[in-house]
C-alpha positions in Angstrom: 30.9 4.9 -19.7 30.1 3.3 -16.5 32.0 4.4 -13.7 31.8 3.6 -10.0 35.3 4.8 -8.7 36.2 8.3 -10.0 37.6 10.7 -7.7 35.2 13.0 -6.2 37.4 15.4 -4.2 38.2 18.4 -6.3 35.5 19.6 -8.2 32.9 21.0 -5.6 33.7 23.4 -2.8 33.4 22.0 0.7 31.0 25.4 1.7 28.8 24.0 -1.1 28.5 20.7 0.1 27.8 22.1 3.7 25.1 24.2 2.6 23.4 21.3 0.7 23.6 19.1 3.7 22.0 21.5 5.9 19.2 22.1 3.5 18.6 18.4 3.0 18.8 17.8 7.1 16.0 20.7 7.4 14.1 18.7 4.7 14.2 15.3 6.1 13.6 16.2 9.9 10.3 17.3 9.4 9.2 14.1 7.2 6.3 12.2 9.2 6.6 8.7 7.9 8.7 6.5 5.5 6.6 7.6 2.6 7.2 11.1 3.1 11.0 10.6 3.5 11.1 8.8 0.1 9.1 11.6 -1.6 11.5 14.2 -0.6 14.6 12.1 -1.2 13.1 11.6 -4.9 12.8 15.3 -5.3 15.9 16.2 -3.6 17.9 13.8 -5.7 16.4 15.4 -8.9 17.5 18.9 -7.6 21.0 18.2 -6.7 21.9 16.2 -9.8 20.0 18.5 -12.3 18.1 15.5 -13.3 14.9 15.4 -15.5 13.8 12.2 -13.4 14.6 10.8 -9.9 13.3 8.1 -7.6 14.1 6.9 -4.1 13.2 3.5 -3.0 13.3 0.8 0.0 14.1 -2.7 -0.9 12.9 -5.9 0.8 15.4 -8.7 1.9 15.1 -10.3 -1.6 16.2 -6.8 -3.2 12.8 -6.1 -4.6 11.6 -2.4 -4.2 9.2 -2.5 -1.3 8.2 1.3 -1.5 9.2 3.4 -4.5 8.6 7.2 -5.0 9.6 9.2 -8.1 9.8 12.7 -9.2 9.6 14.2 -12.6 7.1 11.8 -14.1 3.7 13.4 -14.8 0.4 12.1 -13.7 -0.8 10.9 -16.9 2.7 8.8 -17.5 2.4 7.5 -13.9 -1.0 6.1 -14.8 0.2 4.6 -17.8 3.2 2.8 -16.1 0.7 1.3 -13.6 2.5 -0.7 -10.4 5.7 -0.2 -8.8 8.8 -1.3 -11.0 10.6 -4.6 -10.2 14.3 -4.9 -9.8 14.9 -6.8 -13.0 17.5 -6.1 -15.8 19.2 -2.7 -15.5 17.3 -1.6 -12.4 18.0 -4.7 -10.6 21.8 -4.5 -11.5 21.8 -0.9 -10.0 19.6 -1.7 -6.9 22.0 -4.6 -5.8 25.3 -2.7 -6.6 27.6 -1.9 -3.5 28.8 1.2 -5.1 27.5 4.2 -6.9 26.9 3.5 -10.6 27.0 6.1 -13.4 25.9 5.1 -16.7 26.2 7.6 -19.9 23.6 5.6 -21.9 21.3 2.9 -20.5 20.3 1.8 -24.0 24.0 0.6 -24.5 24.3 -1.2 -21.2 24.3 -5.1 -21.3 21.5 -5.3 -18.6 19.2 -3.0 -20.7 16.1 -4.8 -21.7 13.9 -2.1 -22.9 11.3 0.4 -21.4 7.9 -0.5 -20.4 5.1 0.9 -22.4 4.7 4.7 -21.5 8.0 5.1 -19.8 10.0 8.2 -20.6 13.1 7.3 -22.9 16.1 7.8 -20.6 19.7 8.3 -21.5 22.3 9.0 -18.6 21.3 7.3 -15.3 22.9 7.8 -11.8 22.5 5.1 -9.2 23.3 5.4 -5.4 22.8 2.6 -2.9 21.5 3.3 0.6 23.3 1.1 3.2 22.5 0.2 6.7 23.1 -2.7 9.0 25.7 -4.2 6.6 23.3 -4.5 3.5 21.7 -2.3 0.8 18.3 -1.3 2.1 17.3 1.2 -0.5 18.5 3.4 -3.6 18.6 6.8 -5.1 18.2 7.0 -8.7 18.6 10.1 -11.1 18.2 9.9 -14.9 18.1 12.4 -17.8 16.3 12.2 -21.1 17.9 10.2 -23.8 20.5 12.3 -25.7 21.1 14.9 -22.8 24.6 15.4 -21.1 25.7 12.6 -18.9 26.0 12.8 -15.2 29.5 14.2 -14.0 31.7 13.5 -10.9 30.1 16.6 -9.3 26.5 14.9 -9.9 27.6 11.7 -8.3 29.4 13.5 -5.1 26.1 15.4 -4.4 23.9 12.1 -4.7 26.6 10.2 -2.6 26.5 12.7 0.2 22.6 12.6 0.1 22.5 8.9 0.0 24.7 9.1 3.4 22.1 11.5 5.0 19.3 9.3 3.5 20.4 6.3 5.5 19.5 7.6 8.9 16.1 8.9 7.6 15.3 5.6 6.0 16.4 3.5 9.0 14.4 5.5 11.3 11.4 5.5 9.1 11.4 1.7 8.5 12.0 1.2 12.6 9.0 3.6 13.3 6.6 1.9 10.9 7.8 -1.8 11.9 7.2 -0.9 15.5 3.8 0.7 14.9 2.8 -2.2 12.8 4.0 -4.8 15.6 1.7 -3.0 18.2 -1.2 -2.8 15.9 -0.9 -6.6 15.2 -0.8 -7.1 18.7 -3.7 -5.1 19.6 -5.8 -6.8 16.9 -5.0 -10.1 18.4 -5.8 -9.0 21.9 -9.2 -7.6 20.5 -9.9 -11.1 18.6 -9.0 -13.0 21.8 -11.5 -10.9 23.9 -14.2 -11.3 21.4 -13.6 -15.1 20.9 -13.6 -15.9 24.6 -16.3 -13.5 25.7 -18.8 -12.0 23.2 -19.1 -15.1 21.0 -19.5 -17.6 23.7 -21.9 -15.7 25.5 -24.1 -14.8 22.3 -24.0 -18.8 21.5 -25.0 -19.8 24.9 -28.0 -17.2 24.9 -29.0 -18.6 21.6 -29.0 -22.3 22.9 -31.1 -21.1 25.7 -33.8 -19.4 23.4 -34.0 -22.7 21.5 -34.6 -24.8 24.5 -37.5 -22.2 25.4 -38.7 -22.4 21.9 -38.8 -26.3 21.7 -40.7 -26.3 25.1 -44.6 -27.3 24.3 -45.8 -25.0 27.1 -44.6 -22.0 25.3 -46.2 -22.4 22.2 -47.6 -19.1 21.8 -44.1 -17.4 22.3 -42.1 -20.0 20.1 -42.3 -18.3 17.0 -40.8 -15.1 18.3 -38.1 -16.6 20.5 -37.0 -19.0 17.6 -36.8 -15.8 15.4 -34.6 -14.1 18.1 -32.4 -17.1 18.5 -31.7 -17.2 14.7 -30.9 -13.5 14.9 -28.5 -14.1 17.9 -26.9 -16.9 16.1 -26.4 -14.6 12.9 -24.8 -11.9 14.9 -22.5 -14.5 16.5 -21.4 -15.7 13.1 -20.6 -12.0 11.9 -18.4 -11.6 15.2 -16.9 -14.9 14.4 -16.0 -13.4 10.8 -14.8 -10.2 12.4 -12.5 -12.2 14.6 -11.2 -14.3 11.7 -10.3 -11.1 9.7 -8.5 -9.5 13.0 -6.4 -12.7 13.2 -5.7 -13.2 9.4 -2.2 -13.2 8.7 -0.9 -9.6 7.8 2.1 -8.8 5.6 5.2 -8.5 7.7 6.2 -5.1 6.3 4.6 -1.7 5.6 1.4 -2.0 3.9 2.0 -1.8 0.1 -1.5 -1.8 -1.7 0.2 -3.0 -5.3 1.4 -6.2 -3.3 -1.1 -6.7 -0.5 -4.4 -6.6 -2.7 -3.2 -9.6 -4.8 -2.4 -11.3 -1.6 -6.0 -10.5 -0.2 -7.7 -11.5 -3.3 -5.8 -15.0 -3.4 -6.7 -15.3 0.1 -10.5 -14.8 -0.2 -11.8 -15.4 -3.5 -12.2 -19.0 -4.4 -10.8 -20.5 -7.7 -13.3 -20.2 -10.8 -14.4 -16.6 -9.7 -12.8 -14.2 -12.6 -10.8 -11.5 -10.9 -9.5 -8.1 -12.4 -7.0 -6.0 -10.6 -5.8 -2.4 -11.5 -3.6 -0.4 -9.4 -2.3 2.9 -10.6 1.2 4.2 -9.4 0.1 7.7 -9.0 -2.8 6.4 -6.5 0.0 4.7 -4.5 1.9 7.8 -4.2 -1.1 9.5 -2.7 -1.5 7.2 0.1 0.4 6.8 3.5 0.6 3.7 5.5 -2.3 4.5 7.8 -4.7 5.0 4.7 -3.2 2.0 2.8 -3.8 -0.3 5.9 -7.5 0.8 6.3 -8.0 0.7 2.6 -6.8 -2.9 2.7 -9.2 -3.9 5.5 -12.0 -2.3 3.7 -11.1 -4.3 0.5 -10.6 -7.4 2.6 -14.4 -7.0 4.2 -15.9 -6.2 0.6 -14.4 -9.2 -1.1 -15.5 -11.5 1.9 -19.1 -10.3 1.7 -19.1 -10.6 -2.0 -17.9 -14.1 -2.0 -20.0 -15.3 1.1 -23.6 -13.7 0.1 -23.2 -12.8 -3.6 -21.8 -15.8 -5.2 -20.4 -13.8 -8.0 -18.7 -14.9 -11.1 -16.7 -11.8 -11.6 -14.9 -9.3 -9.1 -13.3 -6.4 -10.1 -10.8 -4.3 -7.8 -9.7 -0.8 -8.9 -7.5 1.6 -7.3 -6.6 4.9 -8.9 -6.4 8.7 -8.5 -9.4 10.9 -9.7 -9.3 14.7 -9.2 -6.8 14.5 -6.2 -8.6 11.7 -4.6 -7.5 8.2 -4.1 -10.4 5.9 -5.4 -10.9 2.3 -4.3 -13.7 0.3 -5.9 -14.8 -3.3 -5.2 -17.5 -4.4 -7.8 -19.0 -7.9 -8.2 -21.7 -9.4 -10.4 -23.2 -11.4 -7.6 -26.6 -11.3 -6.0 -26.6 -7.9 -4.8 -29.2 -6.6 -2.2 -32.3 -4.4 -1.7 -31.0 -1.2 0.2 -34.5 -0.7 1.7 -34.3 -4.3 3.5 -30.3 -4.6 3.9 -29.1 -6.2 7.2 -26.5 -3.8 8.6 -23.9 -6.1 10.0 -20.5 -5.9 11.7 -18.9 -6.1 8.2 -20.6 -3.0 6.9 -20.1 -1.2 10.2 -16.5 -2.0 10.2 -15.9 -0.4 6.6 -17.6 2.7 7.6 -15.6 3.0 10.8 -12.3 2.5 8.9 -13.3 5.1 6.2 -14.2 7.8 8.9 -10.8 7.2 10.7 -9.2 8.3 7.3 -11.6 10.9 6.4 -13.0 9.0 3.5 -16.4 8.6 2.0 -17.7 5.0 1.6 -20.6 4.4 -0.9 -22.1 0.8 -0.9 -24.6 0.3 -3.8 -26.4 -3.0 -4.1 -28.8 -3.8 -7.1 -30.8 -7.1 -6.6 -29.8 -9.7 -9.1 -26.9 -7.3 -10.5 -24.3 -7.2 -8.0 -22.6 -4.9 -5.4 -20.4 -2.0 -5.6 -18.2 -0.7 -2.5 -16.5 2.5 -3.4 -14.0 4.5 -1.0 -12.8 7.9 -1.8 -9.8 9.3 0.2 -9.7 13.2 -0.1 -6.2 15.0 -0.9 -6.0 16.6 2.5 -6.1 13.5 4.4 -3.2 12.0 2.8 0.4 13.1 4.1 2.0 15.6 2.3 5.7 16.3 1.6 
């Protein structure tokens, strides 16, 4: 049976509704960001509907999940599932529905296309759209294992009320994150402008002066030292230019989402002909808030840029996973590597270290001459926003 219009008026006392609403309001009021809101909504959906599994998601303008948080799936299963689900088949039909959807057995539904490897076998499913501004911006999902009792009108009623409360919290979280991201982009553009108009031009002019002195025959005794200084200054100017380019690089318009943005960065930086491998686990994404995700994205961008520019690799691997309560990002290439004892500490390396420090993460950069470079960032559990 699939239902979207059954009466919900008689089975649940009003007092129970008010008690549940008060508890939900208190739960959502202290959520610090959109990720926290979705985590708490997923858990609350599971509690109120007595489901085995639940999820809360925000949709982009095309109807695809932009953020997706689940409750009830253990870490091992989440690792096997990998990245965020796409709004195809049954999930897509529920996500795009304007009304609540209650399905007794998903495997009998016309839109059912099978479960991905490692996905729990589900039977009854309940989907609730979250609407704001005249469109569906998110969804709440509840599910029970195959063969269990279907969801009833009282479960749908509880989820519908939760969906109404979720509208305010999700809209507020989306607005705050977009506002913060717009401010951050404006700040980066301002810094980039100042660097390009001031520092880069000044360094280049100084380099030209040194070159002029070095080519003056009257200063032959100082020529080598001055020429070396000019080369060092030009190298610094080039590093500043690269840093400016990174600041001015096109950013995703929405909240950072590493399962989407890491492939974008790889396509943007790694040239055709270099083999790339990307692995992102779902459980690692759930441990990262927007701030951590943005800093990790910039570290990945810098590490990939350095690998391509200096290492000339044929293979690059990017891996984001959860290890012992920490989110671990590793960028590894098989390029030229470097000798740590004689390594030049440039703006790129300084930038990566600074970003790691800002989120309380540890950064290890290991180079082996002739064998490649590994950049690894570990974000501890306590730095990630908790629900």
